[in-house]
C-alpha positions in Angstrom: -30.8 7.1 -3.3 -29.4 3.7 -2.0 -25.4 4.1 -0.2 -24.5 0.8 -0.3 -21.5 -1.4 1.6 -20.5 -4.3 -0.6 -18.9 -7.1 1.8 -16.2 -9.7 0.7 -17.6 -12.5 2.2 -15.7 -14.6 5.3 -12.7 -17.3 5.3 -13.8 -20.4 3.3 -12.3 -23.2 3.2 -13.3 -25.7 0.3 -11.6 -29.2 2.2 -14.5 -30.2 3.2 -15.9 -30.2 -0.4 -13.1 -31.0 -2.0 -12.8 -34.3 0.3 -16.6 -35.0 -0.8 -15.2 -34.7 -5.1 -17.8 -32.5 -5.4 -17.7 -30.3 -8.6 -18.7 -27.4 -10.2 -21.2 -25.4 -8.1 -20.4 -28.2 -6.1 -17.9 -27.2 -4.3 -19.6 -23.3 -3.9 -20.9 -25.7 -1.4 -17.9 -24.6 1.0 -18.7 -22.8 4.9 -16.7 -20.3 6.7 -14.2 -21.3 8.8 -14.2 -20.5 12.3 -11.6 -17.1 11.5 -14.4 -16.4 8.7 -16.9 -16.7 11.2 -15.2 -14.1 13.3 -14.2 -11.6 10.6 -18.1 -11.7 10.0 -19.4 -11.0 13.4 -16.2 -7.7 13.4 -17.7 -6.3 10.9 -21.1 -6.6 11.8 -19.4 -4.1 14.6 -18.1 -1.8 11.7 -21.6 -2.2 10.3 -23.9 -1.4 13.5 -23.0 2.5 13.9 -24.2 2.8 9.7 -27.8 2.4 10.8 -28.5 -0.4 7.1 -31.8 -1.4 6.3 -31.4 -4.6 5.0 -28.1 -7.6 3.8 -28.9 -9.2 0.2 -26.5 -12.0 -0.4 -25.1 -14.2 -3.2 -26.6 -17.5 -3.1 -23.1 -19.6 -2.5 -22.7 -20.5 1.0 -19.3 -19.0 2.5 -21.7 -15.7 1.3 -25.1 -16.5 2.7 -23.1 -17.9 6.3 -21.5 -14.0 6.9 -25.4 -12.8 5.3 -26.5 -14.8 8.1 -23.9 -13.7 11.4 -24.7 -10.1 9.8 -28.2 -10.5 10.0 -28.4 -11.8 13.5 -25.9 -9.7 14.5 -27.5 -6.3 12.9 -31.5 -8.2 12.9 -31.7 -7.1 9.7 -33.9 -8.9 7.7 -31.7 -10.4 5.0 -32.9 -11.6 1.2 -30.6 -13.8 -1.4 -30.0 -12.9 -4.3 -29.0 -15.3 -7.8 -26.9 -12.9 -9.6 -24.6 -11.9 -6.7 -23.0 -15.1 -6.9 -19.5 -14.9 -7.8 -18.3 -14.7 -11.2 -18.4 -17.5 -13.2 -15.1 -19.6 -14.2 -16.8 -22.4 -16.2 -19.9 -21.2 -18.4 -20.3 -24.8 -19.3 -20.7 -25.9 -16.2 -18.5 -29.8 -17.0 -15.4 -28.7 -15.7 -14.5 -32.4 -12.7 -11.7 -30.7 -11.3 -10.7 -27.6 -9.0 -7.2 -28.3 -10.8 -8.7 -27.5 -14.5 -10.8 -24.0 -12.2 -7.3 -22.7 -11.6 -5.3 -23.3 -15.0 -9.3 -21.1 -16.2 -8.6 -18.7 -13.7 -5.0 -18.3 -15.3 -6.5 -17.9 -18.6 -9.0 -15.6 -17.8 -6.5 -12.9 -16.3 -4.6 -13.3 -18.4 -7.0 -12.5 -21.5 -9.3 -9.7 -19.3 -5.3 -7.9 -18.4 -3.9 -8.6 -22.2 -7.8 -7.6 -24.2 -7.4 -11.1 -25.6 -10.1 -13.1 -26.8 -8.7 -16.3 -27.6 -9.7 -18.2 -25.1 -9.2 -22.0 -24.0 -11.9 -21.8 -22.0 -15.3 -20.6 -21.6 -15.7 -18.2 -18.7 -17.7 -14.8 -18.1 -16.6 -11.5 -18.8 -15.8 -8.8 -16.4 -18.6 -7.0 -17.8 -21.1 -9.6 -17.7 -20.5 -10.6 -13.8 -20.5 -6.0 -13.4 -24.1 -6.0 -15.8 -25.8 -8.2 -13.1 -25.1 -7.3 -10.4 -25.6 -3.8 -11.0 -29.6 -5.2 -12.3 -30.0 -6.3 -8.8 -28.7 -2.9 -7.4 -31.2 -0.9 -9.4 -34.2 -3.4 -7.4 -32.8 -2.1 -4.0 -32.7 1.6 -5.2 -35.5 3.4 -2.8 -33.8 1.3 0.2 -31.4 4.0 2.0 -28.4 1.1 3.0 -28.4 -2.1 2.3 -25.4 -4.4 2.7 -24.8 -6.9 -0.3 -22.4 -9.8 1.2 -21.1 -10.7 -2.1 -17.5 -11.6 -3.4 -13.9 -10.2 -4.1 -14.6 -10.6 -8.1 -17.7 -9.3 -8.1 -16.8 -6.1 -6.0 -13.7 -6.5 -8.2 -16.6 -5.3 -11.2 -18.3 -2.9 -9.7 -15.2 -0.9 -8.1 -12.6 -1.4 -9.8 -10.3 -2.3 -6.0 -8.2 -5.4 -5.8 -6.8 -6.8 -3.7 -10.4 -6.7 -1.3 -9.4 -8.7 2.2 -12.1 -10.7 4.0 -14.6 -9.1 5.1 -13.7 -5.7 4.0 -16.7 -2.8 3.9 -16.6 -0.6 0.6 -19.8 2.0 -0.3 -20.1 1.9 -3.7 -23.5 4.6 -5.1 -25.0 3.7 -7.9 -25.4 6.6 -10.9 
């Protein structure tokens, strides 16, 4: 049975994509900041002693860049898993502004906390995030130790933890 080490990506900056007027998934092209790169390098030092077998990662730039740094520093193979992506706030894929995405995030947070299903926007339920992430992890059950580079909300949905810092490591076992 595998132990999974859930790593939230390093600090990133949306300025480079907002300045290009990217929308929707174009926002996910935001790279790590210099601080985020340093966070990933420091994280690799903590993970080194765990003797992991493999790294799997979300396809979003901030996660893949973090995973690439870990891969280089740890000498581990890296696999990209689409379903480790961030929580989908816009299932219509039509939102045109970062401000509107922020409004959707507020609604999603409020509705999840209150258990309300009366919503203005169409966003991915947290239970769906958990289910898709668990399907990915199930594929790697035969490994001993796997590093999973993903997003705060994915880690929250799997563990229930909140306020997950960049490049923090959370141990997780499949039951």
